C-alpha positions in Angstrom: -2.0 103.8 50.7 -4.6 104.1 53.2 -3.8 102.7 56.9 -6.9 100.3 55.6 -4.8 98.9 52.6 -2.0 97.9 54.7 -4.2 96.6 57.4 -5.8 94.4 54.7 -2.4 93.4 53.4 -0.9 92.3 56.9 -4.0 90.7 57.1 -3.8 88.4 53.8 0.2 88.3 53.3 1.2 87.0 57.3 -0.8 83.9 56.9 1.2 83.1 53.5 4.4 84.2 54.8 4.7 82.2 58.5 3.2 79.3 55.8 6.2 79.7 53.7 8.7 80.0 56.9 6.9 76.6 58.2 7.1 74.8 54.7 10.9 75.8 54.3 11.7 74.1 57.5 10.1 71.0 56.8 11.5 70.5 53.4 14.8 71.3 55.6 13.8 68.6 58.0 13.0 66.5 55.5 16.2 66.1 53.9 17.9 65.4 56.7 15.2 62.6 57.5 16.1 61.5 53.9 19.9 61.4 54.3 19.4 59.7 57.4 17.6 57.0 56.0 19.5 56.5 52.9 22.8 56.0 55.7 20.8 53.7 57.2 20.1 51.3 54.1 23.8 51.8 53.0 24.4 50.4 56.6 22.5 47.1 56.1 23.3 46.8 52.5 26.8 46.6 53.6 25.9 44.2 56.5 24.0 41.5 54.5 27.3 41.8 51.9 29.1 40.7 54.4 27.1 37.9 55.8 26.9 36.8 52.2 30.3 36.8 51.2 31.4 34.9 54.7 29.0 32.5 54.0 30.4 31.9 50.6 33.8 31.4 52.0 32.5 28.9 53.9 32.2 30.7 57.6 30.3 29.4 60.5 27.1 27.6 58.9 23.8 28.9 59.6 21.7 28.4 62.9 19.8 25.2 63.2 16.0 26.1 62.1 13.0 24.5 64.2 11.2 21.9 62.1 8.8 22.6 59.0 4.8 22.3 61.2 2.9 19.2 59.9 0.3 19.9 57.5 -3.4 20.3 59.4 -6.0 17.2 58.6 -8.7 19.0 56.9 -11.9 19.5 59.5 -14.7 16.9 58.0 -17.1 19.0 55.7 -20.0 20.2 57.8 -23.3 18.3 56.6 -25.5 19.6 54.2 -29.5 20.0 54.6 -31.3 17.7 52.9 -32.5 19.1 49.4 -36.9 19.1 49.3 -38.2 19.0 45.9 -39.7 22.5 45.4 -43.8 22.0 44.4 -44.9 21.5 40.7 -47.6 24.0 40.8 -45.5 27.0 42.0 -42.8 26.2 39.4 -45.1 27.7 36.7 -45.9 30.9 38.5 
């Protein structure tokens, strides 16, 4: 192999090698992030289940809620313009 071949190989393979390292790091961190998300979701599900069980057993009543909003009165429809009859001699055209 000549020096030109080695330089060409280094130029072509170095970005691929660096990209592979970056890709591996990304996959590893995404697995860690996914595990953290699964943990948070499991904690939330356990908390909701405990609250539901407590309410089923007659625990504390739900907090008072604000009253439902009153339905808004519909605004009056805007008045439409008067219809003008189209001239008959223009219809045939």
